[in-house]
PDB file of N, H, CA, C and O in Angstrom:
ATOM      1  N   UNK A   1      22.777  21.254   0.961  1.00  0.00           N
ATOM      2  CA  UNK A   1      22.403  20.155  -0.276  1.00  0.00           C
ATOM      3  C   UNK A   1      20.759  20.067  -0.151  1.00  0.00           C
ATOM      4  O   UNK A   1      20.151  20.143   0.916  1.00  0.00           O
ATOM      5  N   UNK A   2      20.242  19.915  -1.276  1.00  0.00           N
ATOM      6  H   UNK A   2      20.737  19.853  -2.143  1.00  0.00           H
ATOM      7  CA  UNK A   2      18.477  19.943  -1.081  1.00  0.00           C
ATOM      8  C   UNK A   2      18.393  18.256  -0.817  1.00  0.00           C
ATOM      9  O   UNK A   2      19.063  17.306  -1.223  1.00  0.00           O
ATOM     10  N   UNK A   3      16.782  18.447   0.408  1.00  0.00           N
ATOM     11  H   UNK A   3      16.238  19.219   0.738  1.00  0.00           H
ATOM     12  CA  UNK A   3      16.707  17.111   0.567  1.00  0.00           C
ATOM     13  C   UNK A   3      15.755  16.345  -0.534  1.00  0.00           C
ATOM     14  O   UNK A   3      14.909  17.093  -1.023  1.00  0.00           O
ATOM     15  N   UNK A   4      15.743  15.486  -0.838  1.00  0.00           N
ATOM     16  H   UNK A   4      16.431  14.878  -0.441  1.00  0.00           H
ATOM     17  CA  UNK A   4      14.833  14.291  -1.562  1.00  0.00           C
ATOM     18  C   UNK A   4      14.153  13.687  -0.983  1.00  0.00           C
ATOM     19  O   UNK A   4      14.489  12.723  -0.294  1.00  0.00           O
ATOM     20  N   UNK A   5      12.572  14.286  -1.184  1.00  0.00           N
ATOM     21  H   UNK A   5      12.299  15.069  -1.744  1.00  0.00           H
ATOM     22  CA  UNK A   5      11.542  14.010  -0.674  1.00  0.00           C
ATOM     23  C   UNK A   5      11.271  12.451  -1.166  1.00  0.00           C
ATOM     24  O   UNK A   5      12.020  11.917  -1.985  1.00  0.00           O
ATOM     25  N   UNK A   6      10.137  11.778  -0.594  1.00  0.00           N
ATOM     26  H   UNK A   6       9.529  12.212   0.071  1.00  0.00           H
ATOM     27  CA  UNK A   6       9.438  10.627  -1.471  1.00  0.00           C
ATOM     28  C   UNK A   6       8.657  10.980  -2.248  1.00  0.00           C
ATOM     29  O   UNK A   6       8.256  10.156  -3.070  1.00  0.00           O
ATOM     30  N   UNK A   7       8.259  12.057  -2.265  1.00  0.00           N
ATOM     31  H   UNK A   7       8.584  12.726  -1.597  1.00  0.00           H
ATOM     32  CA  UNK A   7       7.224  12.723  -3.402  1.00  0.00           C
ATOM     33  C   UNK A   7       8.147  12.856  -4.586  1.00  0.00           C
ATOM     34  O   UNK A   7       7.803  12.306  -5.632  1.00  0.00           O
ATOM     35  N   UNK A   8       9.247  13.506  -4.541  1.00  0.00           N
ATOM     36  H   UNK A   8       9.526  13.953  -3.691  1.00  0.00           H
ATOM     37  CA  UNK A   8       9.930  13.907  -5.640  1.00  0.00           C
ATOM     38  C   UNK A   8      10.653  12.736  -6.534  1.00  0.00           C
ATOM     39  O   UNK A   8      10.938  12.852  -7.726  1.00  0.00           O
ATOM     40  N   UNK A   9      10.932  11.387  -5.574  1.00  0.00           N
ATOM     41  H   UNK A   9      10.701  11.292  -4.606  1.00  0.00           H
ATOM     42  CA  UNK A   9      11.577  10.289  -6.154  1.00  0.00           C
ATOM     43  C   UNK A   9      10.548   9.750  -6.896  1.00  0.00           C
ATOM     44  O   UNK A   9      10.792   9.343  -8.032  1.00  0.00           O
ATOM     45  N   UNK A  10       9.164   9.667  -6.324  1.00  0.00           N
ATOM     46  H   UNK A  10       8.965   9.998  -5.402  1.00  0.00           H
ATOM     47  CA  UNK A  10       7.890   8.924  -6.884  1.00  0.00           C
ATOM     48  C   UNK A  10       7.514   9.793  -8.197  1.00  0.00           C
ATOM     49  O   UNK A  10       6.911   9.192  -9.085  1.00  0.00           O
ATOM     50  N   UNK A  11       7.793  11.029  -8.370  1.00  0.00           N
ATOM     51  H   UNK A  11       8.283  11.517  -7.648  1.00  0.00           H
ATOM     52  CA  UNK A  11       7.534  11.833  -9.426  1.00  0.00           C
ATOM     53  C   UNK A  11       8.447  11.293 -10.487  1.00  0.00           C
ATOM     54  O   UNK A  11       8.085  10.766 -11.539  1.00  0.00           O
ATOM     55  N   UNK A  12       9.733  11.500 -10.061  1.00  0.00           N
ATOM     56  H   UNK A  12      10.028  11.928  -9.207  1.00  0.00           H
ATOM     57  CA  UNK A  12      10.714  11.273 -11.417  1.00  0.00           C
ATOM     58  C   UNK A  12      10.495   9.554 -11.621  1.00  0.00           C
ATOM     59  O   UNK A  12      10.652   9.130 -12.765  1.00  0.00           O
ATOM     60  N   UNK A  13      10.175   8.674 -10.646  1.00  0.00           N
ATOM     61  H   UNK A  13      10.047   9.019  -9.716  1.00  0.00           H
ATOM     62  CA  UNK A  13       9.903   7.458 -11.357  1.00  0.00           C
ATOM     63  C   UNK A  13       8.917   7.525 -12.249  1.00  0.00           C
ATOM     64  O   UNK A  13       9.052   6.950 -13.329  1.00  0.00           O
ATOM     65  N   UNK A  14       7.822   8.200 -11.962  1.00  0.00           N
ATOM     66  H   UNK A  14       7.713   8.667 -11.084  1.00  0.00           H
ATOM     67  CA  UNK A  14       6.578   8.428 -12.880  1.00  0.00           C
ATOM     68  C   UNK A  14       7.063   8.858 -14.095  1.00  0.00           C
ATOM     69  O   UNK A  14       6.732   8.272 -15.126  1.00  0.00           O
ATOM     70  N   UNK A  15       7.812   9.816 -14.107  1.00  0.00           N
ATOM     71  H   UNK A  15       8.081  10.292 -13.270  1.00  0.00           H
ATOM     72  CA  UNK A  15       8.326  10.471 -15.403  1.00  0.00           C
ATOM     73  C   UNK A  15       9.341   9.443 -16.164  1.00  0.00           C
ATOM     74  O   UNK A  15       9.361   9.443 -17.395  1.00  0.00           O
ATOM     75  N   UNK A  16      10.138   8.614 -15.457  1.00  0.00           N
ATOM     76  H   UNK A  16      10.121   8.614 -14.457  1.00  0.00           H
ATOM     77  CA  UNK A  16      10.716   7.565 -16.255  1.00  0.00           C
ATOM     78  C   UNK A  16      10.130   6.373 -16.615  1.00  0.00           C
ATOM     79  O   UNK A  16      10.718   5.611 -17.382  1.00  0.00           O
ATOM     80  N   UNK A  17       8.791   6.053 -16.054  1.00  0.00           N
ATOM     81  H   UNK A  17       8.313   6.672 -15.431  1.00  0.00           H
ATOM     82  CA  UNK A  17       7.963   4.995 -16.683  1.00  0.00           C
ATOM     83  C   UNK A  17       7.248   5.737 -17.863  1.00  0.00           C
ATOM     84  O   UNK A  17       7.000   5.110 -18.892  1.00  0.00           O
ATOM     85  N   UNK A  18       6.908   7.073 -17.737  1.00  0.00           N
ATOM     86  H   UNK A  18       7.109   7.583 -16.900  1.00  0.00           H
ATOM     87  CA  UNK A  18       5.992   7.574 -19.050  1.00  0.00           C
ATOM     88  C   UNK A  18       6.916   7.731 -20.114  1.00  0.00           C
ATOM     89  O   UNK A  18       6.492   7.798 -21.268  1.00  0.00           O
ATOM     90  N   UNK A  19       8.136   7.798 -19.862  1.00  0.00           N
ATOM     91  H   UNK A  19       8.480   7.743 -18.925  1.00  0.00           H
ATOM     92  CA  UNK A  19       9.117   8.220 -21.200  1.00  0.00           C
ATOM     93  C   UNK A  19       9.660   6.892 -21.721  1.00  0.00           C
ATOM     94  O   UNK A  19      10.150   6.680 -22.830  1.00  0.00           O
ATOM     95  N   UNK A  20       9.463   5.966 -20.627  1.00  0.00           N
ATOM     96  H   UNK A  20       9.065   6.138 -19.726  1.00  0.00           H
ATOM     97  CA  UNK A  20       9.478   4.637 -21.115  1.00  0.00           C
ATOM     98  C   UNK A  20       8.502   3.980 -22.086  1.00  0.00           C
ATOM     99  O   UNK A  20       8.815   3.186 -22.973  1.00  0.00           O
ATOM    100  N   UNK A  21       7.398   4.374 -21.826  1.00  0.00           N
ATOM    101  H   UNK A  21       7.144   5.019 -21.105  1.00  0.00           H
ATOM    102  CA  UNK A  21       6.241   4.186 -22.613  1.00  0.00           C
ATOM    103  C   UNK A  21       6.340   4.593 -23.698  1.00  0.00           C
ATOM    104  O   UNK A  21       6.183   3.836 -24.656  1.00  0.00           O
ATOM    105  N   UNK A  22       6.642   5.974 -23.860  1.00  0.00           N
ATOM    106  H   UNK A  22       6.769   6.589 -23.082  1.00  0.00           H
ATOM    107  CA  UNK A  22       6.533   6.679 -25.139  1.00  0.00           C
ATOM    108  C   UNK A  22       7.745   5.919 -26.235  1.00  0.00           C
ATOM    109  O   UNK A  22       7.543   5.497 -27.374  1.00  0.00           O
ATOM    110  N   UNK A  23       8.676   5.923 -25.665  1.00  0.00           N
ATOM    111  H   UNK A  23       8.839   6.266 -24.740  1.00  0.00           H
ATOM    112  CA  UNK A  23      10.002   5.267 -26.155  1.00  0.00           C
ATOM    113  C   UNK A  23       9.591   3.580 -26.672  1.00  0.00           C
ATOM    114  O   UNK A  23      10.015   3.233 -27.774  1.00  0.00           O
ATOM    115  N   UNK A  24       9.077   2.957 -26.156  1.00  0.00           N
ATOM    116  H   UNK A  24       8.732   3.239 -25.261  1.00  0.00           H
ATOM    117  CA  UNK A  24       8.587   1.354 -26.208  1.00  0.00           C
ATOM    118  C   UNK A  24       7.581   1.504 -27.442  1.00  0.00           C
ATOM    119  O   UNK A  24       7.722   0.808 -28.448  1.00  0.00           O
ATOM    120  N   UNK A  25       6.363   2.632 -27.289  1.00  0.00           N
ATOM    121  H   UNK A  25       6.249   3.197 -26.472  1.00  0.00           H
ATOM    122  CA  UNK A  25       5.529   3.205 -28.170  1.00  0.00           C
ATOM    123  C   UNK A  25       5.878   2.942 -29.319  1.00  0.00           C
ATOM    124  O   UNK A  25       5.483   2.000 -30.005  1.00  0.00           O
ATOM    125  N   UNK A  26       6.966   4.107 -29.719  1.00  0.00           N
ATOM    126  H   UNK A  26       7.287   4.873 -29.162  1.00  0.00           H
ATOM    127  CA  UNK A  26       7.470   4.414 -30.785  1.00  0.00           C
ATOM    128  C   UNK A  26       8.274   3.149 -31.445  1.00  0.00           C
ATOM    129  O   UNK A  26       8.130   2.773 -32.609  1.00  0.00           O
ATOM    130  N   UNK A  27       9.016   2.654 -30.622  1.00  0.00           N
ATOM    131  H   UNK A  27       9.133   2.959 -29.677  1.00  0.00           H
ATOM    132  CA  UNK A  27       9.887   1.431 -30.994  1.00  0.00           C
ATOM    133  C   UNK A  27       9.076   0.153 -31.369  1.00  0.00           C
ATOM    134  O   UNK A  27       9.598  -0.654 -32.138  1.00  0.00           O
ATOM    135  N   UNK A  28       8.032  -0.040 -30.951  1.00  0.00           N
ATOM    136  H   UNK A  28       7.608   0.616 -30.326  1.00  0.00           H
ATOM    137  CA  UNK A  28       7.374  -1.396 -31.350  1.00  0.00           C
ATOM    138  C   UNK A  28       7.285  -1.638 -32.997  1.00  0.00           C
ATOM    139  O   UNK A  28       7.727  -2.625 -33.586  1.00  0.00           O
ATOM    140  N   UNK A  29       6.508  -0.334 -33.679  1.00  0.00           N
ATOM    141  H   UNK A  29       6.149   0.467 -33.200  1.00  0.00           H
ATOM    142  CA  UNK A  29       6.172  -0.869 -34.931  1.00  0.00           C
ATOM    143  C   UNK A  29       7.465  -0.960 -35.891  1.00  0.00           C
ATOM    144  O   UNK A  29       7.421  -1.170 -37.103  1.00  0.00           O
ATOM    145  N   UNK A  30       8.417  -0.795 -35.253  1.00  0.00           N
ATOM    146  H   UNK A  30       8.452  -0.624 -34.268  1.00  0.00           H
ATOM    147  CA  UNK A  30       9.836  -1.180 -36.127  1.00  0.00           C
ATOM    148  C   UNK A  30      10.124  -2.319 -35.392  1.00  0.00           C
ATOM    149  O   UNK A  30      10.508  -3.204 -36.156  1.00  0.00           O
ATOM    150  N   UNK A  31      10.103  -2.660 -34.283  1.00  0.00           N
ATOM    151  H   UNK A  31       9.791  -1.941 -33.662  1.00  0.00           H
ATOM    152  CA  UNK A  31      10.516  -4.013 -33.854  1.00  0.00           C
ATOM    153  C   UNK A  31       9.542  -5.030 -34.650  1.00  0.00           C
ATOM    154  O   UNK A  31      10.185  -5.946 -35.165  1.00  0.00           O
ATOM    155  N   UNK A  32       8.598  -5.073 -34.803  1.00  0.00           N
ATOM    156  H   UNK A  32       8.076  -4.329 -34.385  1.00  0.00           H
ATOM    157  CA  UNK A  32       7.368  -5.785 -35.310  1.00  0.00           C
ATOM    158  C   UNK A  32       7.753  -6.582 -36.487  1.00  0.00           C
ATOM    159  O   UNK A  32       7.497  -7.743 -36.806  1.00  0.00           O
ATOM    160  N   UNK A  33       8.449  -5.628 -37.057  1.00  0.00           N
ATOM    161  H   UNK A  33       8.657  -4.685 -36.798  1.00  0.00           H
ATOM    162  CA  UNK A  33       8.917  -5.941 -38.592  1.00  0.00           C
ATOM    163  C   UNK A  33      10.381  -6.337 -38.799  1.00  0.00           C
ATOM    164  O   UNK A  33      10.869  -6.495 -39.918  1.00  0.00           O
ATOM    165  N   UNK A  34      11.068  -6.490 -37.623  1.00  0.00           N
ATOM    166  H   UNK A  34      10.672  -6.361 -36.714  1.00  0.00           H
ATOM    167  CA  UNK A  34      12.536  -6.874 -37.405  1.00  0.00           C
ATOM    168  C   UNK A  34      12.935  -8.059 -37.225  1.00  0.00           C
ATOM    169  O   UNK A  34      11.931  -8.715 -36.944  1.00  0.00           O
ATOM    170  N   UNK A  35      13.967  -8.806 -37.228  1.00  0.00           N
ATOM    171  H   UNK A  35      14.782  -8.274 -37.456  1.00  0.00           H
ATOM    172  CA  UNK A  35      13.976 -10.082 -37.040  1.00  0.00           C
ATOM    173  C   UNK A  35      14.043 -10.079 -35.593  1.00  0.00           C
ATOM    174  O   UNK A  35      13.725 -11.200 -35.197  1.00  0.00           O
ATOM    175  N   UNK A  36      14.280  -9.417 -34.777  1.00  0.00           N
ATOM    176  H   UNK A  36      14.538  -8.506 -35.099  1.00  0.00           H
ATOM    177  CA  UNK A  36      13.988  -9.535 -32.916  1.00  0.00           C
ATOM    178  C   UNK A  36      12.857  -9.628 -32.555  1.00  0.00           C
ATOM    179  O   UNK A  36      12.515  -9.474 -31.382  1.00  0.00           O
ATOM    180  N   UNK A  37      12.014  -9.920 -33.585  1.00  0.00           N
ATOM    181  H   UNK A  37      12.292 -10.046 -34.537  1.00  0.00           H
ATOM    182  CA  UNK A  37      10.624  -9.912 -33.089  1.00  0.00           C
ATOM    183  C   UNK A  37      10.129 -11.656 -33.362  1.00  0.00           C
ATOM    184  O   UNK A  37       9.115 -12.169 -32.889  1.00  0.00           O
ATOM    185  N   UNK A  38      11.113 -12.316 -34.211  1.00  0.00           N
ATOM    186  H   UNK A  38      11.936 -11.899 -34.596  1.00  0.00           H
ATOM    187  CA  UNK A  38      11.008 -13.745 -34.374  1.00  0.00           C
ATOM    188  C   UNK A  38      11.002 -14.447 -33.193  1.00  0.00           C
ATOM    189  O   UNK A  38      10.154 -15.339 -33.163  1.00  0.00           O
ATOM    190  N   UNK A  39      11.798 -14.305 -32.042  1.00  0.00           N
ATOM    191  H   UNK A  39      12.487 -13.581 -32.066  1.00  0.00           H
ATOM    192  CA  UNK A  39      11.708 -14.713 -31.001  1.00  0.00           C
ATOM    193  C   UNK A  39      10.245 -14.828 -30.439  1.00  0.00           C
ATOM    194  O   UNK A  39       9.662 -15.905 -30.568  1.00  0.00           O
ATOM    195  N   UNK A  40       9.580 -13.691 -29.777  1.00  0.00           N
ATOM    196  H   UNK A  40      10.054 -12.817 -29.673  1.00  0.00           H
ATOM    197  CA  UNK A  40       8.568 -13.575 -29.531  1.00  0.00           C
ATOM    198  C   UNK A  40       7.390 -14.126 -30.374  1.00  0.00           C
ATOM    199  O   UNK A  40       6.364 -14.357 -29.734  1.00  0.00           O
ATOM    200  N   UNK A  41       7.372 -14.340 -31.517  1.00  0.00           N
ATOM    201  H   UNK A  41       8.205 -14.153 -32.037  1.00  0.00           H
ATOM    202  CA  UNK A  41       6.560 -14.860 -32.685  1.00  0.00           C
ATOM    203  C   UNK A  41       7.082 -16.422 -32.424  1.00  0.00           C
ATOM    204  O   UNK A  41       6.498 -17.343 -32.996  1.00  0.00           O
ATOM    205  N   UNK A  42       7.783 -16.583 -31.869  1.00  0.00           N
ATOM    206  H   UNK A  42       8.257 -15.836 -31.404  1.00  0.00           H
ATOM    207  CA  UNK A  42       8.178 -18.047 -31.513  1.00  0.00           C
ATOM    208  C   UNK A  42       7.628 -18.401 -30.678  1.00  0.00           C
ATOM    209  O   UNK A  42       6.959 -19.417 -30.866  1.00  0.00           O
ATOM    210  N   UNK A  43       7.608 -17.744 -29.265  1.00  0.00           N
ATOM    211  H   UNK A  43       8.152 -16.918 -29.112  1.00  0.00           H
ATOM    212  CA  UNK A  43       6.956 -17.913 -28.280  1.00  0.00           C
ATOM    213  C   UNK A  43       5.305 -18.366 -28.306  1.00  0.00           C
ATOM    214  O   UNK A  43       4.660 -19.262 -27.762  1.00  0.00           O
ATOM    215  N   UNK A  44       4.966 -17.191 -29.289  1.00  0.00           N
ATOM    216  H   UNK A  44       5.489 -16.463 -29.731  1.00  0.00           H
ATOM    217  CA  UNK A  44       3.464 -17.236 -29.560  1.00  0.00           C
ATOM    218  C   UNK A  44       3.037 -19.036 -30.422  1.00  0.00           C
ATOM    219  O   UNK A  44       2.238 -19.868 -29.991  1.00  0.00           O
ATOM    220  N   UNK A  45       3.619 -19.101 -31.278  1.00  0.00           N
ATOM    221  H   UNK A  45       4.268 -18.425 -31.628  1.00  0.00           H
ATOM    222  CA  UNK A  45       3.877 -20.249 -31.951  1.00  0.00           C
ATOM    223  C   UNK A  45       3.630 -21.781 -31.128  1.00  0.00           C
ATOM    224  O   UNK A  45       2.787 -22.676 -31.199  1.00  0.00           O
ATOM    225  N   UNK A  46       4.748 -21.548 -30.400  1.00  0.00           N
ATOM    226  H   UNK A  46       5.432 -20.821 -30.342  1.00  0.00           H
ATOM    227  CA  UNK A  46       4.257 -22.759 -29.015  1.00  0.00           C
ATOM    228  C   UNK A  46       3.372 -22.711 -28.298  1.00  0.00           C
ATOM    229  O   UNK A  46       3.120 -23.683 -27.587  1.00  0.00           O
ATOM    230  N   UNK A  47       2.631 -21.591 -28.251  1.00  0.00           N
ATOM    231  H   UNK A  47       2.836 -20.800 -28.829  1.00  0.00           H
ATOM    232  CA  UNK A  47       1.616 -21.279 -27.151  1.00  0.00           C
ATOM    233  C   UNK A  47       0.440 -21.790 -27.739  1.00  0.00           C
ATOM    234  O   UNK A  47      -0.249 -22.587 -27.103  1.00  0.00           O
ATOM    235  N   UNK A  48       0.048 -21.340 -29.155  1.00  0.00           N
ATOM    236  H   UNK A  48       0.608 -20.692 -29.672  1.00  0.00           H
ATOM    237  CA  UNK A  48      -1.157 -21.394 -29.730  1.00  0.00           C
ATOM    238  C   UNK A  48      -1.261 -22.414 -30.992  1.00  0.00           C
ATOM    239  O   UNK A  48      -2.287 -22.798 -31.554  1.00  0.00           O
ATOM    240  N   UNK A  49       0.460 -22.832 -31.357  1.00  0.00           N
ATOM    241  H   UNK A  49       1.293 -22.520 -30.901  1.00  0.00           H
ATOM    242  CA  UNK A  49      -0.063 -24.063 -32.540  1.00  0.00           C
ATOM    243  C   UNK A  49       1.084 -25.166 -31.978  1.00  0.00           C
ATOM    244  O   UNK A  49       2.012 -25.601 -32.659  1.00  0.00           O
ATOM    245  N   UNK A  50       0.803 -25.509 -30.595  1.00  0.00           N
ATOM    246  H   UNK A  50       0.049 -25.156 -30.042  1.00  0.00           H
ATOM    247  CA  UNK A  50       1.574 -26.637 -30.011  1.00  0.00           C
ATOM    248  C   UNK A  50       2.883 -26.898 -30.708  1.00  0.00           C
ATOM    249  O   UNK A  50       2.966 -27.965 -31.316  1.00  0.00           O
ATOM    250  N   UNK A  51       4.051 -25.979 -30.710  1.00  0.00           N
ATOM    251  H   UNK A  51       3.983 -25.113 -30.216  1.00  0.00           H
ATOM    252  CA  UNK A  51       5.139 -26.311 -31.648  1.00  0.00           C
ATOM    253  C   UNK A  51       4.945 -26.317 -33.205  1.00  0.00           C
ATOM    254  O   UNK A  51       6.024 -26.351 -33.797  1.00  0.00           O
ATOM    255  N   UNK A  52       3.959 -26.294 -33.930  1.00  0.00           N
ATOM    256  H   UNK A  52       3.082 -26.266 -33.449  1.00  0.00           H
ATOM    257  CA  UNK A  52       4.107 -26.429 -34.993  1.00  0.00           C
ATOM    258  C   UNK A  52       4.100 -25.109 -35.968  1.00  0.00           C
ATOM    259  O   UNK A  52       3.432 -24.181 -35.512  1.00  0.00           O
ATOM    260  N   UNK A  53       4.590 -24.923 -36.949  1.00  0.00           N
ATOM    261  H   UNK A  53       5.132 -25.677 -37.319  1.00  0.00           H
ATOM    262  CA  UNK A  53       4.592 -23.875 -37.473  1.00  0.00           C
ATOM    263  C   UNK A  53       3.456 -22.943 -37.847  1.00  0.00           C
ATOM    264  O   UNK A  53       2.550 -23.456 -38.505  1.00  0.00           O
ATOM    265  N   UNK A  54       3.362 -21.767 -37.563  1.00  0.00           N
ATOM    266  H   UNK A  54       4.098 -21.350 -37.029  1.00  0.00           H
ATOM    267  CA  UNK A  54       1.967 -21.076 -37.720  1.00  0.00           C
ATOM    268  C   UNK A  54       1.645 -20.565 -39.270  1.00  0.00           C
ATOM    269  O   UNK A  54       2.533 -20.293 -40.078  1.00  0.00           O
ATOM    270  N   UNK A  55       0.398 -20.493 -39.510  1.00  0.00           N
ATOM    271  H   UNK A  55      -0.323 -20.714 -38.853  1.00  0.00           H
ATOM    272  CA  UNK A  55       0.508 -20.305 -41.073  1.00  0.00           C
ATOM    273  C   UNK A  55       1.116 -18.602 -41.203  1.00  0.00           C
ATOM    274  O   UNK A  55       1.201 -17.765 -40.304  1.00  0.00           O
ATOM    275  N   UNK A  56       1.401 -18.508 -42.341  1.00  0.00           N
ATOM    276  H   UNK A  56       1.332 -19.188 -43.071  1.00  0.00           H
ATOM    277  CA  UNK A  56       2.050 -17.114 -42.812  1.00  0.00           C
ATOM    278  C   UNK A  56       0.972 -15.917 -42.694  1.00  0.00           C
ATOM    279  O   UNK A  56       1.318 -14.746 -42.534  1.00  0.00           O
ATOM    280  N   UNK A  57      -0.151 -16.268 -42.774  1.00  0.00           N
ATOM    281  H   UNK A  57      -0.432 -17.218 -42.904  1.00  0.00           H
ATOM    282  CA  UNK A  57      -1.150 -14.966 -42.543  1.00  0.00           C
ATOM    283  C   UNK A  57      -1.207 -14.650 -41.173  1.00  0.00           C
ATOM    284  O   UNK A  57      -1.464 -13.506 -40.797  1.00  0.00           O
ATOM    285  N   UNK A  58      -0.937 -15.794 -40.222  1.00  0.00           N
ATOM    286  H   UNK A  58      -0.729 -16.724 -40.528  1.00  0.00           H
ATOM    287  CA  UNK A  58      -1.259 -15.531 -38.621  1.00  0.00           C
ATOM    288  C   UNK A  58      -0.008 -14.545 -38.262  1.00  0.00           C
ATOM    289  O   UNK A  58      -0.148 -13.494 -37.638  1.00  0.00           O
ATOM    290  N   UNK A  59       1.351 -15.090 -38.797  1.00  0.00           N
ATOM    291  H   UNK A  59       1.465 -15.945 -39.305  1.00  0.00           H
ATOM    292  CA  UNK A  59       2.693 -14.494 -38.515  1.00  0.00           C
ATOM    293  C   UNK A  59       2.089 -12.817 -38.816  1.00  0.00           C
ATOM    294  O   UNK A  59       1.907 -12.047 -37.873  1.00  0.00           O
ATOM    295  N   UNK A  60       1.889 -12.516 -39.905  1.00  0.00           N
ATOM    296  H   UNK A  60       2.037 -13.141 -40.672  1.00  0.00           H
ATOM    297  CA  UNK A  60       1.394 -11.243 -40.743  1.00  0.00           C
ATOM    298  C   UNK A  60       0.428 -10.460 -39.837  1.00  0.00           C
ATOM    299  O   UNK A  60       0.520  -9.235 -39.765  1.00  0.00           O
ATOM    300  N   UNK A  61      -0.412 -11.086 -39.206  1.00  0.00           N
ATOM    301  H   UNK A  61      -0.487 -12.081 -39.264  1.00  0.00           H
ATOM    302  CA  UNK A  61      -1.373 -10.482 -38.604  1.00  0.00           C
ATOM    303  C   UNK A  61      -0.625 -10.647 -36.970  1.00  0.00           C
ATOM    304  O   UNK A  61      -1.301  -9.844 -36.327  1.00  0.00           O
ATOM    305  N   UNK A  62       0.018 -11.030 -36.349  1.00  0.00           N
ATOM    306  H   UNK A  62       0.568 -11.682 -36.871  1.00  0.00           H
ATOM    307  CA  UNK A  62       0.717 -10.527 -35.039  1.00  0.00           C
ATOM    308  C   UNK A  62       1.427  -9.548 -35.140  1.00  0.00           C
ATOM    309  O   UNK A  62       1.396  -8.642 -34.307  1.00  0.00           O
ATOM    310  N   UNK A  63       2.513  -9.543 -36.597  1.00  0.00           N
ATOM    311  H   UNK A  63       2.538 -10.279 -37.274  1.00  0.00           H
ATOM    312  CA  UNK A  63       3.246  -8.381 -36.800  1.00  0.00           C
ATOM    313  C   UNK A  63       2.575  -7.280 -36.956  1.00  0.00           C
ATOM    314  O   UNK A  63       3.008  -6.180 -36.616  1.00  0.00           O
ATOM    315  N   UNK A  64       1.472  -7.477 -37.478  1.00  0.00           N
ATOM    316  H   UNK A  64       1.120  -8.371 -37.754  1.00  0.00           H
ATOM    317  CA  UNK A  64       0.495  -5.945 -37.392  1.00  0.00           C
ATOM    318  C   UNK A  64       0.039  -5.322 -36.423  1.00  0.00           C
ATOM    319  O   UNK A  64       0.137  -4.107 -36.249  1.00  0.00           O
ATOM    320  N   UNK A  65      -0.663  -6.352 -35.494  1.00  0.00           N
ATOM    321  H   UNK A  65      -0.743  -7.339 -35.635  1.00  0.00           H
ATOM    322  CA  UNK A  65      -1.339  -6.225 -34.294  1.00  0.00           C
ATOM    323  C   UNK A  65      -0.365  -5.477 -33.291  1.00  0.00           C
ATOM    324  O   UNK A  65      -0.704  -4.443 -32.717  1.00  0.00           O
ATOM    325  N   UNK A  66       0.867  -6.077 -33.124  1.00  0.00           N
ATOM    326  H   UNK A  66       1.143  -6.917 -33.590  1.00  0.00           H
ATOM    327  CA  UNK A  66       1.905  -5.293 -32.397  1.00  0.00           C
ATOM    328  C   UNK A  66       2.469  -4.208 -32.947  1.00  0.00           C
ATOM    329  O   UNK A  66       3.061  -3.503 -32.130  1.00  0.00           O
ATOM    330  N   UNK A  67       2.483  -3.819 -34.113  1.00  0.00           N
ATOM    331  H   UNK A  67       2.002  -4.392 -34.777  1.00  0.00           H
ATOM    332  CA  UNK A  67       3.099  -2.524 -34.817  1.00  0.00           C
ATOM    333  C   UNK A  67       1.754  -1.756 -34.245  1.00  0.00           C
ATOM    334  O   UNK A  67       2.000  -0.905 -33.391  1.00  0.00           O
ATOM    335  N   UNK A  68       0.387  -1.934 -34.592  1.00  0.00           N
ATOM    336  H   UNK A  68       0.187  -2.626 -35.286  1.00  0.00           H
ATOM    337  CA  UNK A  68      -0.275  -1.223 -33.921  1.00  0.00           C
ATOM    338  C   UNK A  68      -0.435  -0.815 -32.443  1.00  0.00           C
ATOM    339  O   UNK A  68      -0.654   0.328 -32.043  1.00  0.00           O
ATOM    340  N   UNK A  69      -0.306  -1.817 -31.767  1.00  0.00           N
ATOM    341  H   UNK A  69      -0.128  -2.746 -32.092  1.00  0.00           H
ATOM    342  CA  UNK A  69      -0.014  -1.485 -30.422  1.00  0.00           C
ATOM    343  C   UNK A  69       0.887  -0.402 -29.645  1.00  0.00           C
ATOM    344  O   UNK A  69       0.729   0.318 -28.659  1.00  0.00           O
ATOM    345  N   UNK A  70       1.794  -0.617 -30.473  1.00  0.00           N
ATOM    346  H   UNK A  70       1.922  -1.202 -31.273  1.00  0.00           H
ATOM    347  CA  UNK A  70       2.840   0.209 -30.127  1.00  0.00           C
ATOM    348  C   UNK A  70       2.389   2.127 -29.969  1.00  0.00           C
ATOM    349  O   UNK A  70       2.643   2.869 -29.019  1.00  0.00           O
ATOM    350  N   UNK A  71       1.745   2.425 -31.137  1.00  0.00           N
ATOM    351  H   UNK A  71       1.539   1.823 -31.908  1.00  0.00           H
ATOM    352  CA  UNK A  71       1.328   3.719 -30.969  1.00  0.00           C
ATOM    353  C   UNK A  71      -0.004   4.014 -29.899  1.00  0.00           C
ATOM    354  O   UNK A  71      -0.340   5.133 -29.513  1.00  0.00           O
ATOM    355  N   UNK A  72      -0.630   2.784 -29.547  1.00  0.00           N
ATOM    356  H   UNK A  72      -0.357   1.875 -29.861  1.00  0.00           H
ATOM    357  CA  UNK A  72      -1.246   2.764 -28.576  1.00  0.00           C
ATOM    358  C   UNK A  72      -1.051   3.192 -27.110  1.00  0.00           C
ATOM    359  O   UNK A  72      -1.797   3.897 -26.430  1.00  0.00           O
ATOM    360  N   UNK A  73       0.427   2.458 -26.682  1.00  0.00           N
ATOM    361  H   UNK A  73       1.033   1.886 -27.235  1.00  0.00           H
ATOM    362  CA  UNK A  73       1.154   2.410 -25.776  1.00  0.00           C
ATOM    363  C   UNK A  73       1.781   3.814 -25.622  1.00  0.00           C
ATOM    364  O   UNK A  73       1.906   4.393 -24.543  1.00  0.00           O
ATOM    365  N   UNK A  74       2.244   4.400 -27.095  1.00  0.00           N
ATOM    366  H   UNK A  74       2.142   3.929 -27.971  1.00  0.00           H
ATOM    367  CA  UNK A  74       2.776   5.593 -26.578  1.00  0.00           C
ATOM    368  C   UNK A  74       1.905   6.771 -26.374  1.00  0.00           C
ATOM    369  O   UNK A  74       2.333   7.798 -25.848  1.00  0.00           O
ATOM    370  N   UNK A  75       0.781   6.644 -26.754  1.00  0.00           N
ATOM    371  H   UNK A  75       0.433   5.809 -27.181  1.00  0.00           H
ATOM    372  CA  UNK A  75      -0.476   7.823 -26.728  1.00  0.00           C
ATOM    373  C   UNK A  75      -0.964   7.407 -25.119  1.00  0.00           C
ATOM    374  O   UNK A  75      -1.899   8.003 -24.584  1.00  0.00           O
TER     375      UNK A  75
END
């Protein structure tokens, strides 16, 4: 039975993290324009607009910037 070394474990862990970043980066543009983004947008509204409804332009900008951030993570 081959011995698993710490170096090999860390290498596999880094590969898993890298693949996770790639998959999340590819998924973010789709998530930003889906209904699952509404929870995150709601958290931002309470932070920046003190619970008041955010302007529609701000919500569109939030979705756009998250969609743009996805490929940045993936690369």
